[in-house]
N, C-alpha and C positions, 0 to 999 in steps of 0.2 A: 479462446481467451478473449475476454472483453475488458477494456480499460477505459475509464472515463476520467477526464481532467476537469477539475473545478478551478477556474481562474477568476478570482474576485476582482472588483474594481480597485482594491488596495494594491494590486500588482501594477496598475497603470491604466492609461486610457485604452480605448478599444484597439488601436493599432498595436500597442505593446502587448496587450493580452492575447491578441490573435497571433502575433509573432511567436510568443512563448508557446502557445498551444500547437502551432504548426511545427515548431522545433521538437516538441515532445512527441508528437505523433510520428514525425519522420524518424526520430531516434528509436522509437519502439519498432517501427517497420524495419529499420536497419538491423536491430538486434534479433528480430524474428527471422530475417533473411540469413543471419549468421548461424542459425540452427544447423548443426552438422547433419549430413545425410543419414538416413536410417542405418542403424547398426546391423552388422551381419547376424544372421540367424544363430541363436545360441549364445551370443555375446551378452555379457551382463553389463549393467551400467544404467545411468539415468535415461528415461525415455520421454522426457518432457520437452518443452520449448525453450528458446533462448540460447545464448552463446554456449552456456555450459549444460544445457538441457535440464535445468533445475526447475523451471516453471511448469506446473501441471497444465495439461491441455484444456481442461475445464476449470477456468480460473477467472474470477471477476475481481477487478480492483478499482478503487476510487482514489485518485491521486489529487490531493488538495495542494495547489501550487501556492507557495509563499511569495511575498513581495520581492525577496532577494533574487528570485528567478528572472526578474526584468533585466538585471545587469549581467546575468550569467551567459556565457557563450554556449554554443552547441555542445561542445565536448563536456563541459561542466554539467549541463542539463542531462546529457545522456548518462553520465556516470551516476548522478543523483537518482535518476529514474531506475537504473539497473540495481542500485543498492536498495531502493524502496521496494521494487518487485521481488528481489531476493528475500528481503525481510518479510514481506507479506506472504509469499509462498511458503516460507519456513514456518510462519505462524499458523498457516492453514493446515500444516501437516501434524502439528502437535495436538494431542487431545486437550480439549478445553476443560479446565477445571472451574466450573461455574459454582459460585457460592450458593448455598442452600437458601431458598427464598424465606423471608421472614413472614410471620403470620399476617394475613390479610393483604399481602403484597406491599406492605410498607417497608421502607428501609429501616434498618436497626437504628435505635436511638444512640447518640454518643454517650460515653460513660459519664455518669453523674447527671445527665439530663432527665428531667421528668420525675426526679426523686424529690418528694416533699418532706421526707422524714428528717427531723433534726433541724429544719429551717425555721427561723422565727422572725 
């Protein structure tokens, strides 16, 4: 599992950004340490990482930190990170329904755009 944290200057000065980054890294480490021991042979259940073993072992995530994280304490950051990783891992398990590409790689035109019929 790889997780990257993007903490922009909008979060605060370097000291604040680094504090938020350190808290997030430590909360991720703590959650990974909480991964239950391996299940007995033949037992069914999730086999991933994390407190509830929901996160897949091969999983990459990019966490974009918002300015409100500067005022959050460790426990609030940890809970927000857990929710974000749960959402991201659940989204990765669903089959993606990509829209069919439009001709020549252009996005489809909005309704009524480009039509010259009837305009005077």
